[in-house]
C-alpha angles and dihedrals in degrees: 000000000000121000100261096024091242119149111161140144116222131177135218104213113197120210126189117195090340097311121113106234107164143015122200118196120216125189109213118200127169118000136174135263089267091053127256141294124226137166139186135183134218122222106177115069131172118264087253108037094176117121141052118338129190129180115199118202104215137183123229087256093057100258114142110228096184144316144230123214130192140155126230114207141146086227106084091207091060099040119091132198121251094218097169094251105146115215116218116253127232122343097339092122094053116109099231093181090080089066094053117089107256091017122129115280102169119130090244091061096048112110130195127228112250 
């Protein structure tokens, strides 16, 4: 058995200007208490790769774990760096404690959805 008992298949789903153009399968085995690290690379790009890119990190069951966004452009002011920082998906940044009776509701504890 692997160290953390993790045996999952995830997918990096590449989107270019809103269209899904590639899906890379990754078999994840093992892991650590803090989670796991994984990477993939894409080899086939459109003739004109400029535009908005998004990579969704998906489970085998279709749940999005996170995403990475970047822009490819000849204009350095429009281009962004794909620095591998994964943005949380969905409502993960929402402070749900404020909805629980007796939970914190102060302005300092209120979070915004990213």
